N, C-alpha and C positions, 0 to 999 in steps of 0.2 A: 146254141144251135142256129145255123144260118137259116134265115127266113126270106122267101121270095117276096119282094115288095109288091104293093098294089099296082104300081106302074108296070111291073114285069108280068103280073098275073093275067091270065086270060079271063074273059067275061064270066065263064062258068066257075072258075076258081074264086073270083070275086063274089059271085052269088053264093057259093057254098060257105065262104067265110062269114058272110052276113047272116046266113041261116044258122050257122053253128051256135050263135048266141041266143037264138029264139027257138029253133026247131032242129035239134041235132040229127034226128032220123032223116030229114030231107037233105041235110048237108051230106050225111053219110051216103045217101043214095046217089048224089051227084058225083062224089069222089069215087064210088064203086063203079059207076058207069064209065068214068074216064079210065080207070085202072083195068076195066074189062077188055080194053083194046091194047095191043102191043104199042109201046112208045115208038113214035115215028122217028125218022132220021134227022128231022130239022131241029134246030136249037129251040124253037118255040114249043114244039111237041114234047121234047125232053123236059123242058122247064115245067110244062103243064103236068106231065106225069109225075115229076118229082114233087111238085106242090100238092098234088092229089094224094100221093103216098104219105107224105108227112102230115097233111091235113086230116086224113082218115085215122092215122095213128094217134094224133093229138085228140081227136074226137073220142076214140076208144079210151084214151087215158083220162079225159075229163069225165067220162061216164063210167069209169072203173070196169070196163069190159076187157079184162086181162086175157081171157082165153081168145077172144076175137083179135086182140093185138098180137098174141102169139101166132095165130094162124096167118095174120097179115104178114108178119116178118118171114115166116116159113115159105109162104106162097110167092112173096115178092122177089125172092132171090133169083128165081128162074127167069124173071122178066128184066133183070138189071144188066143183062149182057150187052144191051145197047149203050150203056154208059161206060165211061173210062174206068179203069181199075181203081183209081184214087177216089172218084166220085162214088163208085159202088161201095167201097169200104166205108166212106163217110156216111152214106145213107143207111147202111146196115147198123153202124154204131149209133146213129141218131135215133133209129127206131128202137134199138135195145135200151137206149137211155131214157125212153119214155116210161119204162117200168119203174114202179116206186121202190124205195129201199127197204120196205117192210118185209119181215121174215116170211109172212104168209105167202108171198108170191115167189119166193126163192126157188122152190122145186120147178115151177113153171118156167122161170128164167133160165134155169140150168138146162132143161130139156130144149128150150128154144135156142139157146146158145150152142148146144151140141149139134142141133140140126144145121145151124149156120156153119159150124166148123166142118161138118160132113160135106156140105155144098162147096165150101172153100177148097177142101181137099180134092174134090172131083173136078173143080175148075182150075186146079193148080195155082191157087192164089195164096202163096206162102205168107206174105206180109199180113194179109187179112186174117189168115188162120192163126198166126202167132198172136195177133192183137186180140182175137176172140178167145184164145186159150188163156191169155193173161186175165181177161175178164172172168173166165170160168174159174180160175184159181181164187179170185176175190169172192165169187159166189160160194165156192166150197168152204172158204174160211168163215163166211157169214153163217153157213149151215153147220159149222164146226166139223166138217168132213176133212180133217187135217191129213189123213193118210192119202186120200184122193188128191188133195192140194199138193202135197209133197211129191207124189208120183209124177204129176203133170209139171211141176216146177223143175224136177231133175231132167226131164226130157227137153224142156224148153231151154234150160241153161246150157246143155250140151250143144244144142243147135245154134243158139245165139252167140256162144263163144266161138264157134266155128265160123259163123258169118261175120263176127266182129261188129254186131249191131249194139253199140254201147248204150244208146238211150233206152231201148227196151230191156237190155241186160240189167241196167240200174233198177228199172221198175220191177223186174222179176226177182232180183236179189233182195230188194226191199220187202217184197211179199214173202220171200223165204225167211227173212229175219222175223217178220210178224208171225208166221206160222210157228217157228221154233219158240218164240216168246210166249205164244198162247199155250204151247205144250209144256212150258216151264224149263226148256233146255236153253239156259242163258248163254253158255259158251258158244253154242252153234248159232244162236241168234246174233251175238256180237260179231262172230266171224263173218256171217252173211252181210251184216250192216257195214263192216269194214270193207268187204269186197264191193258193196254198192257204192260207197263213198270213193273208193279207188277208181271205179269205172266212171263215176260222175265227174271226176277231176279232169278227164280228157275229152269231155263233151259238154255242150250247153245243156243245162238242166232246167226245164221249165219251172216256174215258181211253185206250181202245185206239187210237183215231185220233190223239189228242194224242201218245201215245208213238211212233206211226209218224212223225208230223211231226218230233219231236225226233230220232229215229233217222236220218231222211233228212238233216236239218240237220247232224248230226254227220258223216255220211259225206261231204257236200259240202265241209264245212270241212276235213276230212282230205285231200280231193283237192287243196285249195289249200295243203296243208302247214301249216295252222293247227291243230296238234294240241291245243293248250291249249283253244281254243274248242270243238273237236270233243269233247274229253273231257267238258266241262261238259254238252253236249247228251246225250251217252251216259249220263251220270248221271241226267238227267231221264227218259230213255227207260227206264232200268233200274228206277227208282222206279215208273214207270207200269206196266210189265210185272209187277213184283212185286205191286202192288196187285191185279192181275187174276189172279195166280197162273199166269202164262204162263211156264213154266220154260224152254221152248225159246228164246223171244225174249229172255228175261232173260239167259240164258246167252250169247246172241249179243251183247247189249249189253256184258256183262262182257268178252267176248273183244275187242271193239272198244276198250274202255277200256284193257285191257292192251296192245293194239297201239299206241295213242297214246303210252303211257308208254315202250314199247320204242323207238318212232321218236324220242322226245324224249331217249333215252339216260338215262332216269331209273330206274336199276336199283333204287334204294332204294324208290321208289314202287311198282314192280312187286312187290317182296317184301311190302310192307305191304298192297297190294291183294289179293294172293293169300291172305293170312291174315285178310282182313276177313270179316265175318259173311255178306254175300251170296255171296262166293266159296266159303265153307265150305258154304253151303246148296245151291249149284248145282255143287258139285265133280263132276268127271268127266273123261273123256278130252279134251273140248274145252279145258278150262282147263289140263290137264296138257300139252297140245300147246303152248299159249301159254307155259307155264312153261319148256318145253324150248327154245323159240325165244329167250326172254328170257335164259336161261342161256348159250346159244351166242353171242348178241350181246354179252353182258357180257364173255365170255371172248375176243371177237374171233376166234372159231374157225370158219372156213368148213367144216371137216370136221364139226365138231359140229352146225353149222347144217344141213348137207345130211343128216346122220343124223336130225335132228329132223323134217325134211321127209319123209324116207322112212318113219320110224316112225309118223308121224301123217299119212299121206297123205290119208286121208278127212277128218279134222278140219280140216286146213289147206288142202286143195284143193277142197273142195266149196263153200266160200264165196268167191265171185268177188272181193268187196271185200278180204278178208283175203289172198287169193292175190296180187292185184295189188300190194298194199303190201309183201308179203313178197318179191316179185321186186325191188321198188325197194330194199328193205333189203339184200337179197343183193348187188345191184349196188354199193351204197354200201360195204358191207363188203369186197367184192372190190377195189374201187378203192382203199380205204384200205390194204389189205394189199399191193397191187401197188406203190403209191407208196412204202411203207416198205421193200419188198424192193429196188427199183431205185435208191433214193436214193444209196447209196454208189458207184454205177457210172456210168461214161460210156459203156461198151459192155458188154453182157451178153447171153449166150445166152438165147433164149426158153425153151428146154428147162430151163435152170437155174432160171429164174423160176417156171416151172410146177411144178418139183419142190419149190421153197421154199414155195409156197402150197398144194401138194397137189392140183393140178387138171390137167386134160388140156391138152396143148400147144396144140391148135387153139382151145380155149375161151379160153386166156390170150392167144393172138395176136389173136383177135377183139376181146377187151376192150381190149388195148393200142392197137389201131387206133382204137377208139372214143374212148379217152382222148386220143390224139393229135389227132383231129379236134375234140374238145371243148376242146383246148388245156390239158388237165390236165397233160400231159407235153409238153415241147418236144423233139421228136426225130423219128426215122424208123425204120421197120422194114426191115431188110436181109433180105429173104426168101431171097436166094441163099445167104447164110451162116447164116440162122436167128438173127439177132442184132437186138437193139434198141440203137440208137445215141442216146444222150441228150446234148442240147446244153445248155450253160449259157444260162439265160434272158437274152436280150439286154436291156440297159437301154434305156428309151424315149429316143430322140433328141429333146432339147428343141428342136433347130433346126427340126424339122417343125412343132411347135406354134407357134413364133414366125413361121414362114413363113405358116401358115394365118391367124394373127391379122393379119399385114401385108396379105395378100390381101383379107381381110374389110374392113379399114379403107379400102384403095384402092377397093374396090367401093362403099362408102358415099360416098366422095368423088366418084367418077364419076357416081353416081346423082344427087347434089346438083347437079353441074355440068350434067347433062343436063336436070334440072328447071328450072334458071335459064335455060338457053339457050332452052328451049321457051317460057318466059314472056316473054323478050325478043322473040322472033319474033312473038308475038301482038300 
């Protein structure tokens, strides 16, 4: 965010900035007094108005007065006609950026952004409207209002393709890919990402947007179980976020890299990655959580795994991508443990199996049923006696294959005879 320096600031702005550290209410009073008058036509007057507007917004942010910040954004738009269109767009975005990323303020941010979009439409400021609508899509995604997000994305894509605005088109197509990914529609998510990369090839892509493309590519490759390729994309994303000093997204990229190595059962790589320079720079609870998961997976301990999930519930549960893959990892570990336990038996009590793996009987019974349906185990569940009956896997009868080959050959012969007969009749 651009900040007017002390040398450029008027005496009143300098006074308000000093008071903001000791008496926020007095600082706000000075800012409000400046904003109560329309900005003058001189450069100094415009600079003072801009500094007061941003200063009051920052004061509301520091004191968590989100409703007041929302009202400031809505009321200030009518006074920004004295500024150039580029400066107006920049100020509106700067004010909206003051809102936190917490979900509790999302409804307020949505209503505020919608108000700004209405103003942009009335003032015929298309570029600002498109920028605000892109922001609104991101807010809808955070709120999980995917239908509203897709509706807005579709209208934006039509307009941006017509205007040939490649840079914003890349951003919107990336958002489209993320929405479809969140909905579990991987083919459409991949198609949208391919379109975004195609558009990005013909325009300069800022580092933040490029890192976002790499992150999304890694996530989609991980969904296809191609964890090696996913890992390489996450490295690119990490480097991008590091260059921008975005610690939150850099930490997320590191978590995804660790997840890929865990899914590949590469425990040595996990250890070396955790002691690398980026991991030490962004060390914290998020990486400790992944370390605990990696340790449990390496030890093949379901009990240790569940303990890690419980101890780091927020770090592992708040990210949908990590959560989904950890569920798959847990299922794979449970399946491996169950196969190992029941291997010596032809008939075994389900309660005994549950005791051996340290899980609830109902949970084990449900998993065994799934394994039977998936043909991982050849057997049946005798619920009357609470037992699993395991059969020896029958060898494939080669006679059936021979019979199928004979039938296929006869079918070809009949077809040839039918064709010859038809030609004779002609």
